[in-house]
C-alpha positions in Angstrom: -12.7 33.4 -50.5 -11.7 30.0 -52.1 -13.4 27.0 -50.6 -10.0 25.5 -49.7 -9.1 28.4 -47.5 -12.5 28.7 -45.7 -11.2 26.1 -43.2 -8.6 28.6 -42.0 -11.0 31.5 -41.7 -11.3 33.3 -38.4 -14.7 32.0 -37.4 -13.6 28.4 -38.2 -10.4 28.8 -36.2 -12.3 30.3 -33.3 -14.7 27.3 -33.4 -11.8 24.9 -33.4 -10.2 26.7 -30.4 -13.5 26.4 -28.5 -13.7 22.7 -29.2 -10.1 22.3 -28.1 -10.9 24.2 -24.9 -14.0 22.1 -24.1 -12.1 18.9 -24.9 -9.2 19.9 -22.6 -11.7 20.6 -19.7 -13.3 17.2 -20.3 -9.9 15.4 -20.1 -9.1 17.2 -16.9 -12.4 16.2 -15.3 -12.1 12.6 -16.5 -8.6 12.3 -14.9 -9.9 13.5 -11.5 -12.9 11.2 -11.7 -10.5 8.3 -12.3 -8.6 9.3 -9.2 -11.9 9.5 -7.3 -12.8 6.0 -8.5 -9.5 4.6 -7.2 -10.1 6.3 -3.9 -13.5 4.7 -3.5 -12.2 1.3 -4.6 -9.1 1.2 -2.4 -9.7 3.3 0.7 -12.2 2.0 3.2 -12.6 4.7 5.9 -12.8 8.5 6.3 -9.3 9.1 7.5 -7.6 7.0 4.8 -9.8 8.6 2.1 -8.8 12.1 3.4 -5.1 11.1 3.3 -5.6 9.9 -0.3 -7.2 13.2 -1.3 -4.4 15.2 0.3 -1.8 13.0 -1.4 -3.6 13.4 -4.7 -3.6 17.2 -4.2 0.1 17.2 -3.2 1.1 15.3 -6.3 -0.8 17.5 -8.6 0.5 20.8 -7.1 4.1 19.5 -7.2 3.8 18.7 -10.9 2.1 22.1 -11.4 5.2 23.8 -10.0 7.1 22.3 -12.9 4.6 22.1 -15.7 1.9 24.6 -15.0 -0.6 22.5 -17.0 -3.4 20.9 -14.8 -4.2 18.1 -17.3 -0.6 16.9 -17.6 -0.1 17.2 -13.9 -3.2 15.1 -13.2 -2.0 12.5 -15.8 1.4 12.1 -14.2 -0.1 12.0 -10.7 -2.6 9.4 -11.8 0.3 7.3 -13.3 2.1 7.5 -10.0 -1.0 6.5 -8.0 -1.7 3.5 -10.3 1.9 2.3 -10.2 1.9 2.6 -6.4 -1.3 0.6 -6.1 0.0 -2.1 -8.5 3.3 -2.4 -6.6 1.5 -2.6 -3.3 -0.8 -5.3 -4.6 2.2 -7.2 -5.9 3.9 -7.0 -2.5 0.6 -8.0 -0.8 0.5 -11.2 -2.9 4.1 -12.1 -2.1 4.6 -10.9 1.5 1.0 -10.2 2.6 2.0 -6.6 3.4 1.3 -3.3 1.6 4.0 -1.1 0.3 5.3 1.6 2.6 7.8 4.5 2.5 10.7 2.3 3.7 10.4 0.3 0.4 11.5 3.4 -1.5 14.8 3.2 0.3 15.4 -0.3 -1.0 14.6 0.2 -4.7 17.6 0.7 -6.9 18.9 -0.5 -10.2 19.6 -4.0 -8.8 16.0 -4.2 -7.7 14.7 -3.3 -11.1 17.1 -5.8 -12.8 16.0 -8.6 -10.4 12.3 -8.0 -11.2 12.9 -7.9 -14.9 14.8 -11.2 -14.6 12.2 -12.9 -12.5 9.3 -11.7 -14.7 10.5 -11.8 -18.3 7.3 -10.2 -19.7 7.5 -7.2 -17.4 9.8 -5.2 -19.6 7.5 -5.6 -22.6 4.5 -4.5 -20.5 6.4 -1.5 -19.1 7.5 -0.5 -22.6 4.0 -0.9 -24.0 2.6 1.2 -21.2 5.2 3.9 -21.8 4.5 3.9 -25.5 0.9 4.5 -24.8 1.3 7.1 -22.1 3.8 9.4 -23.9 1.5 10.2 -26.9 -1.4 10.8 -24.5 0.7 13.1 -22.4 1.7 15.1 -25.5 -2.0 15.3 -26.5 -3.1 16.5 -23.1 -0.3 19.1 -23.2 -1.7 20.4 -26.4 -5.3 20.3 -25.3 -4.8 21.8 -21.8 -6.3 25.3 -21.8 -5.2 26.3 -18.3 -2.0 27.6 -16.9 -1.5 27.7 -13.1 0.8 30.3 -11.6 3.8 29.2 -9.6 2.7 30.9 -6.4 -0.7 29.2 -6.4 0.9 25.8 -7.1 3.4 26.4 -4.3 0.7 27.4 -1.8 -1.4 24.4 -2.7 1.5 22.0 -2.3 2.5 23.5 1.1 -1.2 23.4 2.2 -1.6 19.7 1.2 1.7 18.7 2.8 0.9 20.5 6.0 -2.6 18.9 6.2 -1.3 15.5 5.4 1.4 15.8 8.0 -1.0 17.0 10.7 -3.4 14.1 9.9 -0.7 11.5 10.0 0.6 12.7 13.3 -2.8 13.3 14.9 -4.3 9.9 13.9 -2.1 6.9 14.5 -1.9 4.2 11.9 -3.4 0.8 12.5 -0.6 -1.6 11.9 -2.9 -4.5 11.0 -4.0 -2.5 8.0 -0.6 -3.2 6.5 -1.6 -6.8 6.2 -4.9 -6.1 4.4 -5.7 -5.4 0.8 -6.8 -1.8 1.3 -5.6 1.8 1.9 -2.6 1.4 -0.4 -2.1 5.1 -1.1 -3.0 6.5 2.3 -0.8 4.0 4.1 2.2 4.8 1.9 1.7 8.6 2.3 1.1 8.4 6.1 4.1 6.1 6.6 6.3 8.5 4.7 5.2 11.5 6.8 5.7 9.5 10.0 9.2 8.3 8.8 10.3 11.8 7.9 9.1 13.1 11.3 10.9 10.4 13.2 14.1 11.0 11.2 14.0 14.7 11.9 13.3 14.3 15.7 15.1 11.1 16.6 17.5 10.3 13.8 18.0 6.9 12.2 18.6 5.1 15.5 17.5 5.7 19.1 20.2 5.7 21.7 20.9 6.7 25.3 22.4 10.1 25.9 25.1 8.5 28.1 26.3 4.9 28.7 28.5 3.4 31.4 30.5 1.1 29.1 32.7 2.3 26.3 33.4 0.6 23.0 37.0 -0.2 22.0 38.4 2.5 19.8 41.0 0.2 18.3 40.5 0.2 14.5 39.7 -3.3 13.3 41.4 -4.8 10.2 40.1 -3.3 7.0 37.4 -5.4 5.4 36.8 -4.8 1.7 34.2 -7.1 0.2 34.9 -8.3 -3.3 31.4 -7.5 -4.5 28.5 -5.2 -3.7 26.7 -6.2 -0.6 22.9 -6.8 -0.7 20.3 -4.8 1.2 19.6 -5.9 4.7 15.9 -5.6 5.5 15.1 -5.2 9.2 11.8 -6.9 10.2 9.5 -4.7 12.3 10.2 -5.3 16.0 7.3 -4.4 18.4 9.1 -5.6 21.6 11.2 -2.5 22.3 8.7 -1.2 25.0 7.9 -4.6 26.6 9.6 -6.4 29.5 12.9 -8.1 28.8 11.4 -11.6 29.4 9.0 -11.2 26.5 10.4 -14.4 24.7 9.7 -16.5 27.8 6.3 -14.9 28.1 5.5 -15.8 24.5 6.7 -19.4 25.0 4.5 -19.8 28.0 1.5 -18.4 26.3 1.9 -20.6 23.2 2.3 -23.7 25.5 -0.9 -22.7 27.3 -2.7 -22.2 24.0 -1.5 -25.5 22.7 -2.8 -27.3 25.8 -6.1 -25.3 25.7 -6.6 -26.1 22.1 -6.2 -29.8 22.9 -8.7 -29.5 25.8 -11.1 -27.1 24.2 -12.0 -29.2 21.1 -15.6 -28.8 20.3 -18.0 -31.7 20.7 -18.7 -31.8 17.0 -15.8 -32.8 14.8 -13.0 -32.0 17.3 -13.1 -28.4 16.1 -11.3 -25.6 18.0 -13.3 -23.4 20.3 -12.5 -20.4 18.1 -13.6 -22.2 14.9 -16.7 -20.1 14.3 -14.9 -16.9 15.0 -12.0 -17.8 12.7 -14.5 -18.7 9.9 -16.1 -15.3 10.2 -12.6 -13.6 10.1 -11.5 -15.3 6.9 -14.9 -14.7 5.2 -14.9 -11.0 6.1 -11.3 -10.6 4.9 -11.9 -12.9 1.8 -8.6 -14.7 2.5 -7.4 -17.3 4.9 -3.9 -17.4 6.4 -2.2 -18.4 9.6 -0.8 -14.9 10.2 -4.3 -13.4 9.8 -5.7 -15.6 12.5 -2.7 -14.9 14.7 -3.4 -11.2 14.5 -7.1 -11.3 14.8 -7.6 -14.0 17.3 -4.4 -13.4 19.4 -3.3 -17.0 19.2 0.0 -18.7 18.5 1.2 -20.1 15.2 0.5 -23.8 16.1 -3.1 -23.2 17.1 -3.7 -20.9 14.1 -2.3 -23.5 11.7 -4.6 -26.2 13.1 -7.7 -23.9 12.7 -6.7 -23.3 9.1 -6.6 -27.0 8.5 -10.0 -27.4 10.1 -11.4 -24.6 8.0 -10.1 -26.4 4.9 -11.6 -29.7 6.0 -14.9 -28.0 6.5 -14.9 -26.5 3.1 -14.6 -22.9 4.2 -11.1 -22.5 2.7 -9.5 -23.8 -0.4 -6.3 -25.8 -0.6 -2.9 -24.1 0.0 -1.3 -22.2 -2.9 2.3 -21.6 -2.0 2.9 -18.5 0.1 -0.4 -16.9 -1.0 -3.5 -16.8 1.3 -6.1 -19.5 0.8 -9.2 -18.7 -1.2 -12.5 -18.4 0.7 -15.2 -20.8 -0.7 -18.3 -19.7 1.3 -20.2 -16.7 2.4 -21.4 -15.5 5.8 -24.8 -16.9 5.1 -23.5 -20.4 4.9 -21.6 -20.4 8.2 -24.6 -21.5 10.3 -24.9 -24.6 8.1 -21.1 -25.4 8.5 -20.5 -24.2 12.1 -23.9 -24.5 13.6 -25.9 -21.5 15.0 -24.0 -18.9 17.0 -24.5 -19.5 20.7 
């Protein structure tokens, strides 16, 4: 056989097929290891980690229903996970809250147009990422040696969805986690499961089965806005199951706290009585903000703001940076020097 044709001989082709098979397996293992690295980096407890794993499995099985190729399904699932984490971190930097399922209802063409306008370089970055991802997806499609049957993919998707739903309904979410830089994927998945359950059982709005008063049935004059109206975002309201005089209660509490803060100043440096505890909170969370102290120390805005100023003056926190949380400048081992030994 001529030497030029030996490359296409049957043993040589069999060898190339074997190398392609091994390379495809290696790519599949690498993609799942990358997902595991994201899990270990972003999820900080057993329940969130389990929710992440079930979400990862659900995404993979849904893509397998369409594509049947595990490597391509894992690639697309990994892209979705990375995009979710990046968007959640972006929202965390701006609003100090992680992304949740309600955010999906607010994203439309106007949202994308606004982001591209505010961040001029974003379109180029997205285009570069897409230009890199498409050839890799084509390569993984060619390398992938496996084909998953539709029935197996369907059973896997149903199983992961059922387990994720049961976990989300059995273990309630910690609302304070939404204000921390962690559990991005698990929070989004569990909030979605909870939102769909509430929608199926209670509808969009809760209402009484019967009311004494009746609304007027007279049709008002037609109102046709001249332009498309913007989204209206409703802030989370936790007062629905509290007494009607909650506002007065809050005012009285903050007035008492303000007086207590004035009367509870520490002997050294006029520091708040909660100064040491506040310093530990900001160091453990590696960020300092008024809202963080309000949640963790159960104090009002005025007292939390004064403590933030005291922490800055003591060198625990850096200067303000717009709406972002302040940087933490010390570690736990330095608090005894700054705050004195714990009593």
